[in-house]
Each structure stands twice: as structure tokens, then as C-alpha cells.
C-alpha positions as CSV (number, residue, x, y, z in Angstrom):
1,H,95.1,106.7,125.0
2,V,94.4,103.1,123.9
3,Q,97.3,101.0,123.1
4,L,96.8,97.9,120.8
5,V,99.6,95.3,120.1
6,E,99.1,92.7,117.9
7,S,101.2,89.3,117.7
8,G,101.0,85.9,116.4
9,G,101.8,86.6,112.7
10,G,104.2,84.8,110.7
11,S,104.7,82.7,107.4
12,V,102.7,79.6,106.6
13,Q,101.9,77.2,103.8
14,A,98.5,77.3,102.2
15,G,96.0,75.2,104.1
16,G,97.7,75.9,107.5
17,S,96.5,77.9,110.6
18,L,97.7,80.9,112.6
19,K,96.2,82.5,115.6
20,L,96.7,86.3,116.1
21,S,96.4,88.0,119.3
22,C,95.8,91.7,120.1
23,H,96.4,93.1,123.8
24,A,94.5,96.3,124.5
25,S,95.6,98.4,127.3
26,G,95.1,101.9,128.4
27,Y,91.5,103.7,128.8
28,T,89.4,101.2,127.0
29,R,86.8,98.6,127.9
30,S,87.0,94.9,126.5
31,T,83.2,95.3,125.5
32,Y,83.7,98.1,123.2
33,C,83.8,97.2,119.5
34,M,86.9,95.5,118.4
35,G,88.0,94.3,114.9
36,W,90.5,92.9,112.7
37,F,91.4,94.5,109.5
38,R,93.9,93.6,107.0
39,Q,95.9,95.5,104.2
40,A,97.7,93.7,101.3
41,P,100.2,95.6,99.1
42,G,98.2,97.8,96.6
43,K,94.9,97.3,98.2
44,E,92.6,99.1,100.5
45,R,92.6,98.4,104.1
46,E,89.6,96.0,104.7
47,A,87.6,94.8,107.6
48,I,87.7,91.2,108.0
49,A,86.1,90.4,111.3
50,T,84.4,92.5,114.0
51,I,83.0,91.8,117.5
52,D,80.5,94.0,119.6
53,G,79.5,94.4,123.0
54,D,77.4,91.4,123.2
55,A,80.3,89.3,121.6
56,T,78.2,89.2,118.3
57,A,80.8,88.7,115.4
58,N,80.6,89.7,111.9
59,Y,82.8,88.4,109.1
60,A,83.8,89.6,105.6
61,D,82.7,87.0,102.9
62,S,86.3,86.3,102.0
63,V,86.9,84.8,105.3
64,K,83.7,83.6,106.7
65,G,83.8,80.0,107.6
66,R,87.6,80.1,108.0
67,F,88.4,82.7,110.6
68,T,87.0,83.0,113.9
69,I,87.1,86.2,116.1
70,S,86.9,86.0,119.8
71,K,88.0,87.9,123.0
72,D,89.1,87.3,126.7
73,N,87.7,90.3,128.5
74,A,89.7,89.6,131.5
75,K,92.8,89.6,129.7
76,T,91.6,92.6,127.4
77,T,92.9,90.4,124.5
78,L,91.3,90.0,121.0
79,Y,91.9,86.9,118.9
80,L,91.8,85.8,115.4
81,Q,92.0,82.1,114.7
82,M,92.9,81.8,111.0
83,D,92.4,78.2,109.4
84,S,92.5,77.0,105.8
85,L,94.9,79.9,105.0
86,K,95.3,80.9,101.3
87,P,97.9,83.0,99.7
88,E,95.3,85.8,99.2
89,D,95.1,86.1,102.9
90,T,98.7,87.4,102.8
91,A,98.6,91.0,104.3
92,M,99.5,93.1,107.4
93,Y,96.8,92.5,109.9
94,Y,95.6,95.3,112.2
95,C,93.7,95.2,115.5
96,A,91.3,98.2,116.1
97,T,88.8,99.3,118.7
98,K,86.5,102.4,119.3
99,V,84.5,103.9,121.9
100,Q,81.2,102.4,121.2
101,Y,79.5,99.1,121.9
102,Y,77.6,98.6,118.7
103,S,77.7,99.4,115.1
104,C,81.0,98.1,114.9
105,D,81.6,98.1,111.0
106,S,83.3,101.2,110.5
107,S,84.8,104.5,112.2
108,Y,87.6,102.9,114.3
109,N,89.6,105.4,116.2
110,Y,92.6,103.2,117.7
111,W,94.8,101.0,116.0
112,G,97.7,98.7,116.5
113,R,100.8,98.6,114.4
114,G,100.0,95.3,112.8
115,T,101.4,91.9,112.4
116,Q,102.4,90.4,109.1
117,V,100.8,87.3,107.8
118,T,102.3,85.5,104.9
119,V,100.8,82.5,103.1
120,S,102.7,80.6,100.4
């Protein structure tokens, strides 16, 4: 089993910043694919940032230039630095991972319970 626990969400004003964390534990590797997803009310879940076994990151166009994904392998923790936040960034943010090192854009198997981000 893999356990993922997100933290760092909250309520901020437009233009502000938040940093989300996702701690992974259990039978996983820090170099597996990891990603951040979000789901706003009435919308489908979308991938916003992923990072592969070589620490290569990919971003959704909607967040590129504003969000930065990173990880600390020793701490088995994934981060999402969110800057220049907009009201449309309001969503539940989820951390995910899968047993794969590359092709990290889809088919995630393990999910956290999410952390709420609200931008006003």
C-alpha cells in the first residue's frame, strides 16, 4: 500500500502564493511518477503538474510559469509551489503516484485525499 497525505492548502487572495506538500509512505519509491491534480466543483479532474524518474517536470498550460513542482526524495515528499494565484485556481488539489518511472501523464493508481485551495 501507498499512503499519500497532502497539506498546505488554504484560502488566499488573488496574486498570493501557497506551497502544497505531499508526504508519501508505504511501498513506493520517490523516483516513481508523481503528480498534482485538481478538481473544481462541476469540472473533471485535471493534471496540473507531473514529475518523472529523472525529475523532469511537465505542466498544464493553465499553470505553466506560475506553479513549480519539486520533490525531496530523502523525505519522500512532493511539493507544489503556487504563485500568482487566480480565482480559477480554486479547487481540491490531489497528490498521486504510480509504479512507473516514465510516461507520467496518466494512469495514476494511488491518490491522497486532497487539500482545498481557495483563491478570492
